[in-house]
C-alpha positions as CSV (number, residue, x, y, z in Angstrom):
1,M,119.6,51.0,145.8
2,T,119.5,49.6,142.6
3,A,116.6,51.0,140.1
4,T,113.6,49.2,139.7
5,P,113.7,47.1,136.3
6,S,110.8,48.0,133.8
7,P,107.8,45.6,133.5
8,P,108.6,43.2,131.2
9,A,105.2,44.2,129.2
10,A,106.5,47.8,128.7
11,A,110.0,46.1,128.2
12,D,108.9,44.0,125.4
13,E,106.6,46.8,123.4
14,R,110.2,48.6,123.5
15,L,112.4,46.1,121.6
16,A,109.0,45.4,119.6
17,R,109.2,48.9,118.7
18,A,112.8,49.6,118.2
19,A,112.9,46.2,116.2
20,L,109.5,47.4,113.6
21,T,111.7,50.9,112.8
22,R,113.9,48.5,111.0
23,A,110.7,46.5,109.3
24,V,108.6,49.3,108.5
25,E,109.1,52.4,106.8
26,P,107.9,55.8,108.4
27,G,104.3,57.1,108.1
28,D,103.1,53.2,107.1
29,E,99.5,53.5,107.9
30,H,98.8,49.7,107.3
31,A,101.5,49.0,110.0
32,G,99.8,51.8,112.0
33,R,96.7,49.7,112.3
34,W,97.5,46.6,112.7
35,I,99.6,48.1,115.9
36,R,97.2,49.9,117.0
37,H,95.0,46.5,117.2
38,H,97.5,44.3,118.2
39,G,100.3,46.1,120.3
40,A,103.7,46.3,118.7
41,A,104.4,43.1,120.1
42,G,101.2,41.5,119.1
43,F,102.1,43.0,115.4
44,L,106.1,41.8,115.4
45,D,105.1,38.3,116.5
46,R,102.6,37.8,113.5
47,L,105.5,38.7,111.3
48,L,108.0,36.0,112.6
49,H,105.5,33.4,113.1
50,P,102.8,33.5,110.0
51,G,101.8,30.6,110.9
52,A,100.4,31.0,114.7
53,P,96.1,31.0,114.7
54,T,95.0,34.5,115.2
55,S,91.6,34.5,117.5
56,D,91.0,37.9,117.6
57,V,87.4,39.3,117.5
58,L,88.4,42.0,114.4
59,G,91.1,39.7,113.1
60,G,88.7,36.8,112.4
61,A,85.5,39.4,111.5
62,L,88.7,41.2,108.6
63,R,89.2,37.2,107.4
64,E,85.1,36.5,107.5
65,V,84.4,39.7,105.2
66,A,87.5,38.6,102.6
67,G,86.4,35.0,102.4
68,G,89.5,33.7,104.1
69,G,89.1,30.8,107.0
70,P,91.2,31.1,110.5
71,G,94.5,31.8,109.9
72,D,95.2,32.2,106.5
73,D,95.6,35.5,106.5
74,P,97.1,37.9,109.6
75,F,96.8,40.9,108.2
76,P,93.7,41.1,105.8
77,G,93.8,44.4,103.4
78,T,97.4,44.4,103.4
79,G,99.0,43.5,100.3
80,A,101.1,40.0,100.3
81,K,104.2,42.4,99.0
82,R,104.0,44.7,101.7
83,V,103.9,41.8,104.4
84,D,106.3,40.2,103.0
85,G,109.1,42.8,103.2
86,W,107.8,43.7,106.8
87,R,108.6,40.0,107.7
88,R,112.0,40.3,106.0
89,R,113.5,43.1,107.7
90,A,111.7,42.1,110.9
91,R,114.0,38.7,110.6
92,A,116.9,40.5,109.8
93,A,116.5,43.5,112.9
94,D,118.5,43.4,116.0
95,P,116.7,45.8,118.2
96,A,119.0,45.6,121.6
97,R,121.9,46.2,119.6
98,D,120.6,49.2,117.9
99,L,118.9,50.5,121.8
100,D,122.8,49.6,122.9
101,T,124.3,52.0,120.0
102,V,122.2,54.7,120.9
103,H,122.3,54.5,124.5
104,R,126.3,54.8,124.2
105,L,125.7,58.0,122.0
106,G,123.8,58.8,125.2
107,G,120.7,58.6,123.4
108,R,117.4,56.7,124.3
109,F,114.4,55.5,122.5
110,L,111.0,57.0,123.0
111,I,107.5,55.0,122.3
112,P,104.1,56.3,123.0
113,G,103.1,56.1,126.8
114,D,107.1,57.5,128.1
115,I,106.9,60.5,129.9
116,E,108.6,62.5,127.2
117,W,106.8,61.4,124.4
118,P,105.2,64.6,122.8
119,R,101.5,63.7,122.5
120,Q,100.5,65.9,119.5
121,L,102.1,63.5,117.6
122,D,99.2,61.4,118.0
123,D,97.0,63.6,115.9
124,L,99.0,61.5,113.1
125,G,96.6,59.1,113.5
126,D,97.9,55.7,112.2
127,A,100.8,57.1,110.9
128,R,102.4,58.4,113.9
129,P,106.0,57.7,114.3
130,L,106.5,54.2,115.9
131,G,109.3,55.4,118.4
132,L,111.3,58.1,118.0
133,W,115.3,57.7,118.7
134,V,116.8,60.8,120.3
135,R,120.5,62.4,121.1
136,G,120.4,65.5,123.6
137,P,120.2,66.6,126.9
138,A,116.3,68.3,126.7
139,D,112.9,66.9,127.7
140,L,111.4,66.9,124.1
141,R,107.8,66.6,125.5
142,T,108.5,70.1,127.1
143,W,110.0,71.8,124.5
144,A,107.7,70.5,121.8
145,L,104.7,72.0,123.9
146,R,106.7,75.8,122.8
147,S,108.1,74.6,119.4
148,V,107.8,76.5,116.0
149,A,109.0,74.8,112.5
150,L,111.3,76.9,110.2
151,V,111.5,75.0,106.9
152,G,112.3,76.5,103.4
153,A,114.6,75.7,100.1
154,R,117.8,74.3,100.4
155,A,119.4,76.3,97.3
156,C,118.1,79.6,99.4
157,T,119.2,83.0,98.3
158,P,121.0,85.8,101.4
159,Y,118.0,86.8,101.5
160,G,116.1,83.9,102.5
161,A,119.3,82.8,104.8
162,H,119.5,85.8,107.2
163,T,115.4,85.7,107.4
164,A,115.3,82.5,108.5
165,A,118.4,83.3,111.0
166,D,117.1,86.3,112.1
167,L,113.8,84.8,112.7
168,A,115.2,81.7,114.5
169,T,117.4,84.1,117.0
170,G,114.3,86.4,117.3
171,L,111.8,83.1,118.6
172,A,115.0,81.9,121.0
173,R,115.4,84.5,122.3
174,H,111.7,84.9,123.3
175,G,111.6,81.3,125.1
176,W,110.6,79.5,121.8
177,V,112.3,76.3,120.5
178,V,113.4,76.3,116.7
179,V,112.3,73.0,114.8
180,S,114.1,72.1,111.8
181,G,115.2,69.4,109.0
182,A,119.3,69.9,109.8
183,A,119.0,70.2,105.6
184,Y,121.3,72.8,104.1
185,G,119.8,76.3,103.1
186,I,117.0,77.9,105.1
187,D,117.1,74.8,107.6
188,G,120.5,75.1,108.6
189,A,120.1,78.6,108.7
190,A,117.4,78.5,111.2
191,H,119.7,76.0,113.4
192,R,122.4,78.4,113.6
193,G,120.5,81.4,114.3
194,A,119.0,79.5,117.3
195,L,122.3,78.1,118.5
196,A,124.1,82.1,117.8
197,A,121.2,83.3,121.0
198,G,121.7,80.5,122.9
199,G,118.4,79.2,122.5
200,A,117.0,75.9,121.9
201,T,116.8,74.4,118.9
202,V,115.4,70.5,117.7
203,A,116.9,68.8,114.3
204,V,114.7,66.2,112.7
205,L,116.3,63.7,110.7
206,A,115.4,61.6,108.0
207,C,118.2,59.4,108.9
208,G,120.0,57.7,111.9
209,V,120.6,60.0,114.8
210,D,124.1,58.6,114.5
211,S,124.7,59.1,110.6
212,P,124.4,62.9,110.5
213,Y,123.2,64.0,106.9
214,P,123.9,66.1,104.9
215,R,127.7,65.7,105.5
216,G,128.4,69.0,105.2
217,H,126.6,69.4,108.4
218,D,127.8,67.1,110.8
219,G,129.3,69.7,112.6
220,L,125.9,71.2,113.3
221,I,124.2,68.6,114.0
222,R,126.5,67.8,116.8
223,R,126.5,71.1,118.2
224,V,122.2,70.8,118.0
225,A,122.8,67.6,119.7
226,E,125.0,69.2,122.6
227,Q,122.6,72.5,123.0
228,G,119.2,70.9,121.7
229,L,117.8,67.9,120.4
230,V,118.3,65.7,117.6
231,I,115.4,63.1,116.8
232,G,114.3,60.9,114.0
233,E,111.9,57.8,113.2
234,L,115.0,55.9,112.2
235,P,117.3,53.7,113.8
236,P,120.6,53.9,114.0
237,E,123.0,53.6,110.9
238,S,119.8,54.1,108.3
239,H,120.2,56.3,105.6
240,P,118.0,59.2,104.0
241,T,116.1,58.5,101.1
242,P,113.6,61.0,99.0
243,A,110.6,59.4,100.5
244,R,111.6,59.5,104.0
245,F,112.9,63.3,103.6
246,I,108.9,63.4,102.5
247,L,107.5,61.4,105.5
248,R,110.0,62.9,107.9
249,N,108.1,66.3,107.1
250,R,105.2,65.1,108.7
251,V,106.7,64.8,112.2
252,I,107.9,68.3,111.9
253,A,104.5,69.7,111.1
254,A,103.1,67.1,114.2
255,L,105.8,68.4,116.7
256,T,105.1,72.5,116.3
257,R,102.7,74.7,117.4
258,G,103.3,76.2,113.5
259,T,105.7,75.9,110.4
260,V,106.9,78.8,108.5
261,V,108.2,78.8,105.4
262,V,111.1,80.9,104.1
263,E,111.2,80.4,100.5
264,A,110.3,77.8,98.8
265,Q,109.5,76.4,95.1
266,H,106.2,75.2,93.6
267,R,107.2,71.7,94.1
268,S,109.3,72.0,97.5
269,G,109.1,69.9,100.1
270,S,108.7,72.6,102.7
271,L,105.2,73.2,101.3
272,V,104.5,69.5,102.1
273,T,105.4,70.5,105.8
274,A,103.1,73.5,105.3
275,R,100.0,71.5,104.4
276,A,100.3,68.6,106.2
277,A,100.2,71.2,108.9
278,A,97.4,72.7,107.7
279,R,95.4,69.1,107.7
280,L,96.7,68.9,111.5
281,G,95.2,72.3,112.3
282,R,98.5,74.1,113.3
283,H,99.5,77.4,112.3
284,T,100.8,77.9,108.6
285,M,102.8,81.2,108.1
286,G,104.7,82.4,104.9
287,V,107.7,84.8,104.9
288,P,107.2,86.6,101.6
289,G,109.8,87.5,99.0
290,P,110.6,89.5,95.6
291,V,107.6,88.4,92.8
292,T,110.3,88.2,90.0
293,S,112.0,84.9,92.2
294,A,110.7,81.4,91.7
295,L,112.2,80.5,95.0
296,S,109.4,82.6,96.8
297,A,106.7,81.4,94.2
298,G,105.5,78.2,96.5
299,V,105.5,80.9,99.6
300,H,103.1,83.2,97.5
301,E,101.0,80.0,96.3
302,L,100.6,79.1,100.3
303,L,99.7,83.0,101.3
304,R,97.3,83.2,98.5
305,G,95.6,80.3,100.8
306,D,95.0,80.2,104.3
307,A,98.7,80.9,105.3
308,T,99.5,83.9,107.4
309,L,102.5,86.6,106.0
310,V,104.9,86.7,109.1
311,T,108.0,89.1,108.8
312,D,109.5,89.1,112.4
313,A,109.5,86.8,115.1
314,D,107.0,88.9,117.1
315,E,104.4,88.1,114.6
316,I,104.7,84.5,114.6
317,I,104.1,84.7,118.3
318,E,101.3,86.6,117.8
319,L,99.7,83.9,116.3
320,V,101.0,80.5,117.9
321,G,101.8,82.3,121.7
322,D,99.2,82.6,124.3
323,M,96.2,85.2,123.9
324,G,97.2,89.1,124.4
325,Q,101.2,88.2,123.1
326,L,100.7,90.8,120.2
327,A,103.1,91.9,117.9
328,P,103.8,96.3,117.9
329,A,101.5,98.1,115.8
330,R,103.5,98.5,112.3
331,R,103.7,102.7,111.0
332,G,105.5,105.0,109.5
333,P,107.4,108.0,111.2
334,V,105.5,110.8,112.2
335,L,106.5,113.6,110.6
336,P,105.9,117.5,112.3
337,R,103.6,118.3,109.4
338,D,101.5,115.2,110.4
339,L,100.5,116.9,112.9
340,L,98.8,120.5,111.5
341,A,95.3,121.5,111.9
342,P,93.2,120.4,108.6
343,A,93.1,124.7,107.7
344,A,96.9,125.2,108.2
345,A,98.1,122.0,106.5
346,H,96.1,122.7,103.5
347,V,97.8,126.5,103.2
348,L,101.3,124.9,103.5
349,E,100.7,122.4,100.3
350,A,99.8,126.1,98.6
351,V,102.9,127.4,99.1
352,P,105.1,127.1,96.0
353,A,108.6,125.1,96.1
354,G,110.2,128.1,94.3
355,G,111.5,131.5,95.4
356,P,109.0,134.2,97.5
357,T,104.9,134.3,96.6
358,P,102.5,136.9,97.6
359,A,99.8,135.7,100.0
360,T,97.2,136.5,97.8
361,V,98.8,134.2,95.2
362,I,99.0,131.4,97.6
363,A,95.3,132.2,98.9
364,H,94.2,131.5,95.4
365,R,95.6,128.3,95.1
366,A,94.6,127.2,98.4
367,G,90.6,128.4,97.6
368,T,90.6,130.6,100.6
369,T,90.5,134.5,101.6
370,P,93.4,136.4,101.8
371,D,92.9,137.2,105.5
372,E,92.9,133.1,106.3
373,T,95.8,132.6,104.0
374,L,97.8,134.9,106.1
375,V,96.4,134.1,109.3
376,R,97.8,130.1,108.5
377,L,100.7,131.6,107.1
378,Y,102.0,133.4,110.5
379,E,100.7,130.3,112.4
380,L,103.4,128.3,110.2
381,H,106.0,131.2,110.2
382,S,105.9,130.4,114.2
383,L,105.8,126.7,113.9
384,G,108.6,127.0,111.7
385,F,107.2,125.4,108.4
386,V,107.3,128.8,106.2
387,E,109.6,131.9,105.9
388,R,108.6,135.8,104.9
389,H,110.3,137.8,102.6
390,G,109.3,140.8,102.2
391,E,106.0,140.5,101.0
392,G,106.4,136.9,99.9
393,W,106.4,133.6,101.5
394,Q,108.6,130.9,100.8
395,L,108.8,127.2,102.3
396,T,111.6,127.0,105.0
397,N,115.1,125.8,103.7
398,R,115.8,123.5,106.5
399,R,119.6,122.4,105.3
400,T,121.4,120.0,107.3
401,R,123.9,121.2,109.4
402,P,127.6,119.5,108.3
403,S,128.9,117.0,110.7
404,N,132.1,118.4,112.8
405,A,133.3,114.8,112.9
406,R,136.5,113.9,111.4
407,R,136.7,112.2,108.4
408,G,139.1,108.8,107.0
409,G,141.1,109.1,110.5
410,A,140.6,108.0,114.1
């Protein structure tokens, strides 16, 4: 039995969106507004056939406001230079070839309306991705529902790399998906930490999913594609640019339940991800570092705002997880003297650290009567805190017994 072919309308929409990923830069809200109104196929048709008449009500109303006649401008309110760029790139696009390329890699092209499409990306409004090129065996929508972004500095410190890997490992062991950008530094450490735990991780690229970047992470990105997912907005063979890296961050923020920043300077792109997450109503978290480190200055600025300080996976899950998933209470060790009654603890504090001291001197130091002091000293003696030497009392000298383990050999 042969598979049922896609309806022509759905196929046209997918081809149109694939073409538009070449024509329109990620996050272009002008294009997003027209795609929302005309649909991707209608928008592409207006780009490729600019002289065709437009009879839609909204288009006519906008032209009337702009003072133009019917068919004068299919995109009123959008600059001519921007529209010309769309047209030139749309005419050069070959969506069938791009779809074939990604299929040969074992990948796919997702568009809004697909079962696998993560609906939280719709929170981006007109800046929503036109589609996502995906490599990897997992279901993106299912993974995104239980995911956390770990981002940070490329030129990170050993402390930052260790912390990011440790957080990713902890999240993966708790069944959470780690999302990052596959860059050097914190991103790479996060992916490796998740992979080392046998967990799930997603790399969001600012280039084509067939063109791993940075080149030094080619092996890492291949491992992510085998064990997790590699996704991007740009079609095959696309190269990254500084602007595309920044725009990629909004996808990381929208896709996940929360964003954790591990080391970031004041002008770090990781802060762009965190601020995008905050605008979208996602949790924003930061891992503190030394106050003397410029690489932690941006994180500390986040923490002075609305971000939440986190130090391990349990604290992250407490924020992004289900109700009742609380991190363990943090406290120091309980010492034996912490369990003493207040009166006995008060006398113990009055016992000098030197040699044996008479009970009357200790009573004077404690501000209690000699009889009360003597009662407490015997109590402390029974508990092993003090020793009696003649008429004097002193603190018990508890030396650590030497180990009988052999040294310097097997």
